[in-house]
C-alpha positions in Angstrom: -63.7 101.8 -2.1 -62.6 98.3 -3.2 -58.9 97.8 -3.2 -57.4 97.1 -6.7 -54.2 95.3 -7.3 -52.2 96.0 -10.5 -49.7 93.9 -12.4 -47.6 94.7 -15.5 -46.9 91.5 -17.4 -44.1 91.1 -19.9 -45.0 88.8 -22.9 -43.5 88.0 -26.1 -46.1 88.6 -28.9 -46.5 90.2 -32.3 -49.6 92.1 -31.3 -51.7 93.2 -28.3 -54.5 90.7 -28.9 -52.3 87.8 -28.6 -50.3 89.4 -25.6 -53.7 90.1 -23.9 -54.7 86.4 -24.5 -51.5 85.0 -22.9 -51.9 87.1 -19.8 -55.6 86.1 -19.5 -54.8 82.5 -19.9 -52.0 82.6 -17.3 -54.3 84.3 -14.8 -57.0 81.9 -15.4 -54.8 78.8 -15.1 -52.5 79.8 -12.3 -53.2 78.1 -8.9 -51.2 80.8 -7.0 -53.8 83.5 -7.1 -57.4 84.1 -8.0 -59.0 87.5 -8.3 -62.9 88.3 -8.2 -62.3 90.4 -11.3 -59.6 91.0 -13.9 -59.5 93.9 -16.4 -56.7 94.2 -18.9 -56.2 98.0 -19.6 -55.0 98.5 -23.2 -54.5 102.2 -22.5 -51.9 101.4 -20.0 -50.4 98.5 -21.9 -47.7 99.1 -24.4 -45.3 97.4 -26.8 -41.4 97.8 -26.4 -41.7 100.3 -29.3 -43.5 102.7 -27.1 -41.3 105.4 -25.4 -42.8 104.6 -21.9 -42.1 100.9 -22.1 -38.6 100.9 -20.4 -39.8 103.4 -17.8 -42.7 101.3 -16.8 -40.7 98.1 -16.9 -37.8 99.4 -14.8 -40.3 101.1 -12.4 -42.0 97.7 -11.8 -38.9 96.0 -11.2 -37.7 98.5 -8.9 -41.0 98.4 -7.0 -40.6 94.4 -6.8 -37.1 95.1 -5.3 -38.5 97.6 -2.8 -41.1 95.0 -1.6 -38.4 92.4 -1.0 -36.2 95.0 0.9 -39.2 95.9 3.1 -39.8 92.3 3.9 -36.2 91.7 4.7 -36.4 94.8 6.9 -39.4 93.3 8.7 -37.5 90.1 9.4 -34.6 92.2 10.8 -37.0 93.9 13.1 -37.9 90.4 14.3 -34.1 89.9 15.2 -33.2 87.8 12.2 -30.0 89.3 10.7 -27.9 86.2 9.6 -28.6 83.2 7.6 -28.0 81.1 10.6 -30.9 83.0 12.4 -33.4 81.6 9.8 -33.0 78.1 11.5 -35.0 79.8 14.4 -37.7 81.5 12.3 -41.1 81.1 14.1 -44.0 79.7 12.2 -46.7 82.2 11.5 -46.1 85.8 10.6 -42.3 85.5 10.6 -42.1 82.4 8.4 -44.8 83.9 6.1 -42.4 86.9 5.6 -39.6 84.5 4.6 -41.9 82.6 2.4 -43.0 85.7 0.6 -39.4 86.7 -0.1 -38.6 83.3 -1.4 -41.5 83.3 -3.8 -40.5 86.8 -4.9 -37.0 85.7 -5.7 -38.1 82.3 -6.9 -40.5 83.7 -9.5 -44.0 82.9 -8.2 -46.5 85.5 -8.8 -48.4 86.9 -5.9 -50.7 89.9 -4.9 -47.5 91.9 -4.2 -46.0 91.4 -7.6 -45.9 94.7 -9.5 -43.9 93.6 -12.6 -43.8 90.0 -13.7 -42.3 88.4 -16.8 -44.3 85.6 -18.3 -41.3 84.9 -20.5 -38.9 84.1 -17.7 -41.4 83.4 -14.8 -39.7 86.1 -13.0 -40.1 89.5 -11.1 -37.0 90.6 -12.7 -35.5 91.1 -16.2 -32.4 89.1 -17.1 -29.7 90.9 -19.1 -30.1 88.5 -22.0 -33.8 89.2 -22.2 -33.2 92.9 -22.0 -30.9 92.6 -25.0 -33.5 90.5 -26.9 -36.2 93.2 -26.2 -33.9 96.0 -27.3 -33.0 94.2 -30.5 -36.6 93.3 -31.5 -39.0 95.6 -29.7 -42.0 94.7 -32.0 -42.2 91.3 -30.3 -42.7 92.4 -26.6 -45.4 94.0 -24.7 -46.2 95.0 -21.2 -49.7 94.2 -20.5 -51.4 96.2 -17.6 -53.9 94.4 -15.4 -56.1 95.7 -12.9 -57.3 93.1 -10.5 -60.2 93.1 -8.1 -60.6 91.5 -4.7 -58.3 88.4 -4.1 -60.6 85.4 -3.9 -57.7 82.9 -3.2 -53.9 83.1 -2.9 -51.2 80.9 -1.7 -49.6 84.0 -0.2 -51.5 87.1 0.9 -50.2 89.8 3.2 -52.8 92.3 4.0 -53.3 95.3 3.7 -51.6 96.0 0.4 -50.7 99.6 1.0 -50.0 101.9 -1.8 -51.6 99.5 -4.4 -55.0 100.8 -4.6 -56.6 102.4 -7.7 -58.4 105.6 -7.0 
């Protein structure tokens, strides 16, 4: 079974077709990650008017936070527990963990990203954008993407456990 990766993208759009186009263009143009295949699943996508929108969005943000927490735990297992310890991070696996954490916090999409906001280039949702979505839900969409094999990525940590589509 081929490992599939999924992402939920938040976009500002008046309709699904335009939302889908924004996500497709982003995935086509980004140099951070390249997939062998990309499928946009309309059935798992939804506008902010849909009752599952906030559940999906909040779950995606929570999963992103969990990914960062797990990476921090991995660094702690390597005996890095203070900011001063980072000066001694070894190149290779340990520096890649730190690099991945930084990218998640900085807003660079990667294979580990569950939720990603194209509006804010972020793995999170700012309080001000949350208010905008609440005040005008017709203009916001979560677009569900199922991606196939990673062809190229700036950062790639394998295996991606728990991210496969059965």
